[in-house]
Each structure stands twice: as structure tokens, then as C-alpha cells.
N, C-alpha and C positions, 0 to 999 in steps of 0.2 A: 167551471168545477175544476177543471184539469188546471188551468191557469190560476187560480185561485188558490188549490193546494200547493202548486211549484212556489209562488210566491210567498206565501206562508212558511213554506220549508228554507228559503231563502232570508227572509228576517229573521227565522230563528237561529241559522248557523250564522248570521252577521252577529247578535247578540249573546254569543257563545255557544249553543247549539246545547247537546242534551237529547235525552230521551222523549220521542214522540208514540204518543198512543192515541188510537179511536178506536170506538168501537162500530161496527160497518155490519153490513150485508150483502153475502154473495149473491150476485143478480145473473151469475150463469148459467144457462139454460131455463131460465125461471122468470114471470115478471114480479117485479116485489111492488107493493104499495108504496108510494110517494111518504108516508108520514115515517117508514123504516128507514130511508135515506138522508135523514138532516145532516150526515155527515162522509156523504160520496157514498160510493161502492168500493168494497173488497178490492174488485180488481184495479180499481182505479188508484188505489192505496198500493197495491202491488205493483202497479207500473213506474210508481215514486220510488221502489225498493223496499217497500215494508214488507216484514212477514207476519205472516199470521201467529198468533201466540196461544190462544185458549180459545174455544167456540163456548159463548155464552148464551147461544140459541138454538133454535133449530138452524136459522139463517144466520145469525149474528156473529160476528170474530172480535175480539181485541187484536187489535194489529199493532205492529209498532217498528221503530226506527229508531237508530241513535245518531245524531247529525254531528258532525266535527265542526268546532266553531271556523268559521270563515276568514 
């Protein structure tokens, strides 16, 4: 997932960049069910410079990052 996210971000930057958002689950100190991890974990997005924007569930967050054009 780490490689896939990195590759996707590279492609978005090559195509002009812009706002990238996702809804994901916090998994630190807990076990999350796989059905909630369809877009990776909040921690993985944070490793790629995303920031938490708004909590939308007990463990779910909207994360975002603005990419500059490559």
C-alpha cells in the first residue's frame, strides 16, 4: 500500500497536482477490521505528509494534502 500511495501521488503531481483527500481509519494502539481499511490507514497517509482534517467516525478521519505540480 505504501508503494501504491507513493506512486499515485507522483502521478497526481505529474498531472498538475492539487488537493488530494481520503477517508481512512486510525489503527494506532488498536486492531481495525479489514473492511474499514479500503484506502489505507491514517498513519500511512500521515507518513506521506497528509494532515487530519475532520473526524467523521469513531476512528475515521478525512485526511488531505495539496500537491504541487511536478
